[in-house]
N, C-alpha and C positions, 0 to 999 in steps of 0.2 A: 544407498544414501548418497545424494549428490553432494559435491563439495560446494560450500557456500562461502563467498567472499566475506572475511571478517568485517570489512567496512560496511557491508550490507547489514550484517547482524547488529553492529553497533548503531547504525542509523535507525533501525527498527526499535531496538531496545531503548533508545534515547527519546522516542516519541510515542506516547500512547495513542495519539491520533493516527499516525502512520500505521500502527499495528491494527487499530480498529478498521481503517479503510481497507487494508489488505484482507482482513477476515471477512468483511462484507463482500468485497469483490470475489473472494474465494467461494463464498456461499452462492453467488449468482453465476459463477463461471460456467460456460464460456460467454455469457451475455455481457454486453456493455451497458453502461448507464451514464447519466449526465451528472454534472457537478452538484446541482442543488438536491438531487435525489440522494447522492452519497452523503451530503451534509445533513439532510433530514434524518437518514437512518442512523448515522454515527453520532448524532446529537451535537453537531458543531456548526460554527459559522461558515458559510461558503468561502469566505476569504481565507480562513485557516485551512480548509480542505484543499483549496487551490494551492496554497503554500506547501502543504504536505505532498501534493501530487507533482507540482512542477517547479516549486520554489517561488519566493516572493520577496525580492529586495533583501534587506539585512535580516529580517525576522526569520525567514526560512531559507536555509542554504540550498541553492539549486543542486549542488553536488550530492546532497543527501535526499533529494526528492525521489519519490517512487518512480517517476518516469525516467529520470536521469540514470537511476540504478538498474533500469531494465525490468522492473517488477510489474509495471503498469504501462500500457500503451494508450496514446491518444488516437482516437479514430474520428475522422471528419466524415460526416454524412449529411448531405443536403444543407450545408452551412452550419450544422450543429456539431459540437465537440462532445464526444463520448469517451469514457474511460473503461478499460477492460484489463483484467489480469493477464499477464503474458504466461506462456508455458513455464518459463523460468520462475516467475512470481508464484505460480501454483506449487512448484517444487519447494520453494522457500517456505511457503505457508505450511505445507505438509511436514517439512523438517521442523518448523517451530512448534507445531502441534505435538509431534513426538517428543521434542526437547522439553516442553512444558509439562507434559504428562509424566515424563521420567523424573524431572527434578522436583515436581510437586510433592513426591513422597518424602523428600528430605526437608520440606518446609514446615 
């Protein structure tokens, strides 16, 4: 089991949107996808998804963003920006899946 930074866990637990984005990117790993596709799949506005991915002014703290935390990477290709789960992000999602399945029996 990898050691996960508590700041990362707190950031994920504080945002259902960050959690949904991570789970979707985990499902398509190692493929990358674009912002509007992520927004469509997770059922959120593209500006909110962008905030969760890279931060956005006062509303989304950049230091809690998925890219800043090293869970997601931005990939530029032919002038387009794509997002992909990092290897570390994959380990964090696998940890969370184990964590939730363990604690679910106590709820």
